[in-house]
N, C-alpha and C positions, 0 to 999 in steps of 0.2 A: 611279439607273440608270447603269451603266457600259457604254460602247460602245468596243470596240477595233476599229479599222478599218485595213486594210492593202491596198495595191494591188500587184499583181504583173504583170510583163510589159508588153506594149505596144511601140510602135516606139521610143520614147525612154526605155527603162527603165534606171534607174540604181539598183542594189541599195542603195547607201548612202543614197539619198534616199527609199527606199520603206520606211522603218521604220514599225512600227505606231504609230498615233496613238490615244491614249486620250481619250475624251470623257466627262466626268462631267456628266450632264445637270442635276444639282442645282446645278452651278456656272454654268450658262448663264442668260442673261436669260430671263424667263418665256416670251416669244414664241418664242424659238428652242427652248427645252425642249419646249414644247407641240407645236411643229411636228415635231420629231424623234420624240417619243413617239407622236404621231398617225400618222406614217408607219409606224412599227414596228407599230402596231395594225392599220392598213389593209392591210399586207402579210401579216398573221398570221405574223409572224416566228418565233415560238416553235413554230409548226406546220410550218415549212418543212423540207424534207429537207436533209441536211448538204451535198449537192452539187446545184447548179442549173446547167443548161446544160452544153454540152460543146464543145470545140474541134472544128471541122470541118476537113476537108482544106484546106491552104493558109491556115489561120487562126493561124499562129504568132505574129502580132502582136496578137492579141486580148488584152485585159486581163482579169485575174481579180481578184476582190476577196474578202477574208476579213473577215467581220463576226462579232464575238462580242458578245453582249449578256448582261449579268448584271443581273438585277433580282430582288432578294430571293432566294428559293429557285430561281428560274429562271436557267439558264445554258445558252445555246445558241450554237453556231457554225455558220455557213453559208459555203460557198465558192461564189461566183457567177462564171460565165464570160459575157462578152459574146457575142452581143448579148442584150439583155434582152427577155423575152417579156411581162413584167408592167410596165405603165407606173408603177404605184405603187412597185415595187422600183427602177425606173430613177430615179424622183424621190428615193427614199431614198438611193441611191448618190450621186446628184448633190449632195444636201445634205451627206452625210458627206465627200465630196471637198472641198466648199467649207470645211467646218470644218477638215479636214486642211491645206488650203492656208493658212488663216488662222493655224493653230497653227505652221506651218513658217516663216511669214514670207516676205519676198521672197527669191527664189532667182535665181542667175545660171544661164544655160544653158537656161532655158525648159522644164524638165521639169514636166509637170502630172500631178497624182495622178489 
């Protein structure tokens, strides 16, 4: 399974630091792979609409996330805007952010994905 994850916006948004991160689940340790794949199943990711949430008035600093998951014949992209209504989706995003930070390595300036 291939997951492409990208963060957009937020208070400390730096476009050059928000490049898409590709996570190949078959290259992860078994425990991490199972956790990510389980979160995708629990959110029913492939049944989600292409857009979730919307920015309210005065919410210019809210983050948006783009998730694309390719798994065999399935290929689905979802764009999610904070705040999250689904705790499972929030947990999935948190896990993907952690993987993105780990792939990016240490950064100066404190930008968090």
